[in-house]
KOLRO-606809 format. One record per residue (C-alpha): y, z, x; residue number from 1; residue in three letters. Coordinates in nm, 3 decimals, padded with zeros to 5 digits. Example, Ala and Ser with C-alpha at 12.3 -4.5 7.8 and 13.67 -1.06 7.14 Angstrom:
<recs>
{rec {-00.450 00.780 01.230} 1 "ALA"}
{rec {-00.106 00.714 01.367} 2 "SER"}
</recs>
This chain:
<recs>
{rec {00.000 -00.005 00.001} 1 "MET"}
{rec {00.347 -00.083 00.131} 2 "SER"}
{rec {00.623 00.168 00.189} 3 "ARG"}
{rec {00.800 00.062 -00.121} 4 "GLU"}
{rec {00.489 00.112 -00.327} 5 "GLY"}
{rec {00.439 00.462 -00.189} 6 "VAL"}
{rec {00.802 00.551 -00.270} 7 "GLU"}
{rec {00.769 00.412 -00.624} 8 "LEU"}
{rec {00.449 00.605 -00.693} 9 "VAL"}
{rec {00.596 00.924 -00.539} 10 "SER"}
{rec {00.916 00.896 -00.751} 11 "ARG"}
{rec {00.708 00.842 -01.068} 12 "VAL"}
{rec {00.498 01.159 -00.983} 13 "ALA"}
{rec {00.820 01.350 -00.913} 14 "LEU"}
{rec {00.969 01.246 -01.245} 15 "VAL"}
{rec {00.653 01.338 -01.432} 16 "THR"}
{rec {00.649 01.680 -01.256} 17 "PHE"}
{rec {01.018 01.741 -01.343} 18 "LEU"}
{rec {00.951 01.666 -01.710} 19 "ILE"}
{rec {00.676 01.921 -01.719} 20 "VAL"}
{rec {00.882 02.178 -01.530} 21 "VAL"}
{rec {01.185 02.125 -01.755} 22 "ALA"}
{rec {00.966 02.177 -02.067} 23 "ALA"}
{rec {00.829 02.491 -01.918} 24 "SER"}
{rec {01.172 02.622 -01.839} 25 "MET"}
{rec {01.298 02.542 -02.186} 26 "ARG"}
{rec {01.007 02.741 -02.331} 27 "THR"}
{rec {01.086 03.032 -02.097} 28 "LEU"}
{rec {01.464 03.022 -02.197} 29 "VAL"}
{rec {01.384 03.030 -02.570} 30 "GLY"}
{rec {01.596 02.911 -02.865} 31 "PRO"}
{rec {01.924 03.085 -02.762} 32 "SER"}
{rec {02.211 02.835 -02.725} 33 "ARG"}
{rec {02.396 03.060 -02.476} 34 "LYS"}
{rec {02.090 03.091 -02.257} 35 "ARG"}
{rec {02.040 02.718 -02.272} 36 "GLY"}
{rec {02.404 02.666 -02.181} 37 "PHE"}
{rec {02.369 02.878 -01.873} 38 "TYR"}
{rec {02.055 02.701 -01.767} 39 "MET"}
{rec {02.222 02.364 -01.819} 40 "ALA"}
{rec {02.508 02.471 -01.596} 41 "LEU"}
{rec {02.257 02.577 -01.339} 42 "GLY"}
{rec {02.090 02.242 -01.359} 43 "THR"}
{rec {02.413 02.047 -01.310} 44 "LEU"}
{rec {02.544 02.275 -01.039} 45 "GLY"}
{rec {02.218 02.274 -00.851} 46 "GLY"}
{rec {02.188 01.901 -00.876} 47 "MET"}
{rec {02.546 01.854 -00.746} 48 "ALA"}
{rec {02.481 02.091 -00.460} 49 "ALA"}
{rec {02.158 01.917 -00.369} 50 "GLY"}
{rec {02.308 01.569 -00.370} 51 "VAL"}
{rec {02.608 01.704 -00.160} 52 "ALA"}
{rec {02.368 01.853 00.091} 53 "LEU"}
{rec {02.166 01.530 00.095} 54 "ALA"}
{rec {02.476 01.335 00.181} 55 "ALA"}
{rec {02.522 01.555 00.487} 56 "LEU"}
{rec {02.157 01.545 00.590} 57 "MET"}
{rec {02.094 01.174 00.544} 58 "SER"}
{rec {02.260 01.083 00.867} 59 "GLY"}
{rec {02.023 01.312 01.065} 60 "TRP"}
{rec {01.713 01.230 00.874} 61 "ILE"}
{rec {01.803 00.849 00.862} 62 "THR"}
{rec {01.664 00.803 00.515} 63 "THR"}
{rec {01.775 00.865 00.159} 64 "ASP"}
{rec {01.672 01.219 00.061} 65 "VAL"}
{rec {01.902 01.259 -00.235} 66 "SER"}
{rec {01.625 01.265 -00.491} 67 "THR"}
{rec {01.432 01.538 -00.314} 68 "ILE"}
{rec {01.743 01.751 -00.247} 69 "PHE"}
{rec {01.864 01.708 -00.604} 70 "ALA"}
{rec {01.527 01.839 -00.730} 71 "CYS"}
{rec {01.532 02.134 -00.493} 72 "LEU"}
{rec {01.897 02.196 -00.596} 73 "GLY"}
{rec {01.798 02.206 -00.961} 74 "ILE"}
{rec {01.531 02.462 -00.895} 75 "VAL"}
{rec {01.790 02.667 -00.700} 76 "GLY"}
{rec {02.045 02.630 -00.978} 77 "GLY"}
{rec {01.788 02.752 -01.230} 78 "TRP"}
{rec {01.724 03.051 -01.016} 79 "GLY"}
{rec {02.087 03.145 -01.001} 80 "VAL"}
{rec {02.142 03.068 -01.374} 81 "ALA"}
{rec {01.849 03.281 -01.465} 82 "TRP"}
{rec {02.014 03.586 -01.318} 83 "ILE"}
{rec {02.285 03.546 -01.580} 84 "PHE"}
{rec {02.082 03.404 -01.865} 85 "ALA"}
{rec {01.821 03.683 -01.871} 86 "ARG"}
{rec {02.090 03.927 -01.979} 87 "ARG"}
{rec {02.144 03.736 -02.306} 88 "ILE"}
{rec {01.899 03.811 -02.593} 89 "PRO"}
{rec {01.619 03.555 -02.642} 90 "ARG"}
{rec {01.679 03.517 -03.012} 91 "GLU"}
{rec {01.850 03.209 -03.159} 92 "ALA"}
{rec {02.213 03.248 -03.235} 93 "ASP"}
</recs>
């Protein structure tokens, strides 16, 4: 398989994994809109931080790593957002 084929298959696997993880996180967060809002902010902030870090690292690594760093940033953003979101009741508002 060529390098492009490997990259395509790995990105499809990554997207599938992210869909499963996002669904799991949504279940963990529950029906509360405020909790969902905090987690969405964590997602966007983490993705932005990951892409910004990837822009700095791409010169040293000499390949595009923005997808990987964005995914890692999302997980980090969820971790930070969860610190605030867990203080809000799980019930729907």
